[in-house]
Phi, psi and omega in degrees: 000318179295323179296325179295322178295319178293331178286326181284337181301310178295327178296317179295320179295316179296319179295319178297318178297315180300314182293322178296317179295318180296321179295319179296319178295321180295321178297317178298317180296318178298320179295317179297320178296321180294317178297322177297316178297321179296320177298315179299318179297319178297317178295320177298320177299318179297316182291333180262022177057038174245063187298323181297318178296320180296315180299314179301316181295315180294323179292323175296322179293325179298322180295332183266329187221110182281356177288358183258016185300312181298321178296321179290321176299316180295319179298316177299319178296322178298313179297318180296318181292335177273000179089005180265067188294326180299321178290320178298317179298316181300316180294312184290327175295314179298319179297315181296328182278352181293128184285345187263010180282150170284168180299317179298317179295322179295320178296320176298320179295320177298316179300313181291324177295321175300319178294323177298314181297321177297316180296330180275352181082015178266074190292328180294319178291320179298319179301316179300318181296313184288330176296327177296334185268350185291339179273353182264120185307313185292332185253355189302307185297314179298320180294319179294322176297318179294319178298318178300318179295319178299313182294326176291318180294327181266005180058034175266078191292327181297314179293325178297318179295317179299316180295317182294321182282315187264341187289322184253000000 
């Protein structure tokens, strides 16, 4: 009888391990389902012209899941192209402030925020964003083009000449 108890001990341990692992997988699946439902709800808010609710929902999702960075960049670009620059700025600022972004993702957020500021006519802020990108090889040419455009729009011809001569 005592030997039978020693035989059941490993079986009980294995069963406990299996149930714990299954519970963890179920939790992950539940989280993925919730994020999926949240995306559908956000799209529904957008389609029913409740953009503020959609933006709030998407920003909350960003705090929980950094895999949605590209979707947030695209959403911000959509708002900017529709003329809703304040919403685009809000999305890209929140994205830029997220601690879980990679360096590349943060640079993309800076670039898009600079474009938002340009669309809003906030040239000093846009200039600051694009100056941050001039040291980055991948973003350098685009940032210099944007800076040149800012200096032309603000009639700052000396800086425009410097960017044109030294930038390329």
